[in-house]
C-alpha positions in Angstrom: 0.0 0.0 0.0 1.6 3.3 -1.1 0.5 6.8 -0.2 0.3 9.4 -2.8 2.0 12.6 -1.9 -0.3 15.5 -2.3 1.1 18.8 -3.5 1.0 21.5 -0.9 -1.0 24.5 -1.6 -0.8 28.0 -0.1 -4.2 29.6 0.6 -5.0 33.2 1.4 -8.1 33.5 3.7 -10.0 36.8 4.1 -12.7 37.4 6.7 -15.7 39.1 5.0 -18.4 39.1 7.7 -18.7 40.1 11.3 -19.4 37.6 14.0 -21.8 39.3 16.3 -24.5 36.6 16.0 -22.2 33.7 15.2 -22.0 30.5 17.2 -19.2 30.1 19.7 -17.5 27.4 17.7 -17.4 29.7 14.6 -15.9 32.6 16.6 -13.3 30.2 18.1 -12.4 28.8 14.7 -11.9 32.3 13.3 -9.6 33.1 16.3 -7.6 29.9 15.6 -7.1 31.2 12.1 -6.1 34.6 13.5 -8.9 36.4 11.7 -10.1 38.8 14.3 -11.4 41.7 12.2 -13.4 42.0 9.0 -11.2 42.4 5.8 -8.1 40.8 7.5 -6.2 38.2 5.5 -3.9 35.3 6.5 -1.8 32.8 4.6 -2.2 29.2 5.5 -1.2 25.9 3.9 -3.8 23.4 2.5 -3.6 20.8 5.3 -6.7 18.7 6.1 -7.0 20.4 9.5 -7.2 23.8 7.9 -9.6 22.5 5.3 -12.0 21.5 8.1 -11.7 24.8 9.8 -12.4 26.6 6.5 -15.6 24.5 6.0 -16.8 25.4 9.5 -16.5 29.2 8.9 -17.3 29.1 5.1 -20.0 31.7 5.3 -17.7 34.2 7.1 -14.7 34.0 4.9 -13.5 33.7 1.4 -10.3 31.9 0.3 -8.2 30.9 -2.7 -4.7 30.3 -4.0 -2.6 33.5 -4.1 -0.1 34.5 -6.8 3.5 35.2 -6.1 2.9 38.9 -6.7 0.1 39.0 -4.1 2.2 37.3 -1.4 5.1 39.6 -2.2 2.8 42.6 -1.8 1.4 41.3 1.5 4.9 40.7 2.8 6.1 44.2 1.9 3.1 46.0 3.3 1.9 44.0 6.3 4.3 41.3 7.4 5.9 41.9 10.8 8.7 40.3 12.7 8.8 39.8 16.5 8.7 43.2 18.2 6.4 44.7 15.4 9.3 45.3 13.1 8.9 45.4 9.3 10.7 42.9 7.2 13.9 44.4 5.7 16.2 43.3 2.9 18.9 42.5 5.4 16.6 40.1 7.3 15.6 38.4 4.0 19.3 38.0 3.1 20.1 36.7 6.6 17.5 33.9 6.3 18.8 32.8 2.9 16.7 34.5 0.3 17.9 37.2 -2.2 14.7 39.2 -2.6 11.2 39.4 -1.2 10.0 37.9 -4.5 12.2 34.8 -3.8 10.7 34.5 -0.3 7.1 34.9 -1.8 7.7 32.2 -4.3 9.0 29.8 -1.5 5.8 30.6 0.5 3.5 30.0 -2.4 5.2 26.7 -3.2 5.1 25.7 0.6 8.9 25.4 0.7 9.0 27.5 3.9 6.7 27.5 6.9 5.8 31.1 6.9 4.1 31.1 10.3 7.4 30.2 12.0 9.5 32.2 9.6 8.0 35.6 10.5 7.8 35.3 14.2 
């Protein structure tokens, strides 16, 4: 019996509705996804655990596969390091990437775990 290796997918998830009248489980799932405010976005990978979470909060979010350009723009404008510091070119070089576009491509192709990378 052999297992097929599934290709990893990066997903961008955006919260599109408020949760005033939502069930407790829905609010907790949105908190687990770090989606506290409307119009906030997060990048996640396509693991089965995340897929179940996305199904639970499907009416409060929208999601899809981002392009490399979208991820690069999100990193430039919004990504923060520990201590609320912006990502700099020196930091990107220190972790082994030449440009922010190289890092964005690695994130889109799931070659780097971006949750652990940025904190």
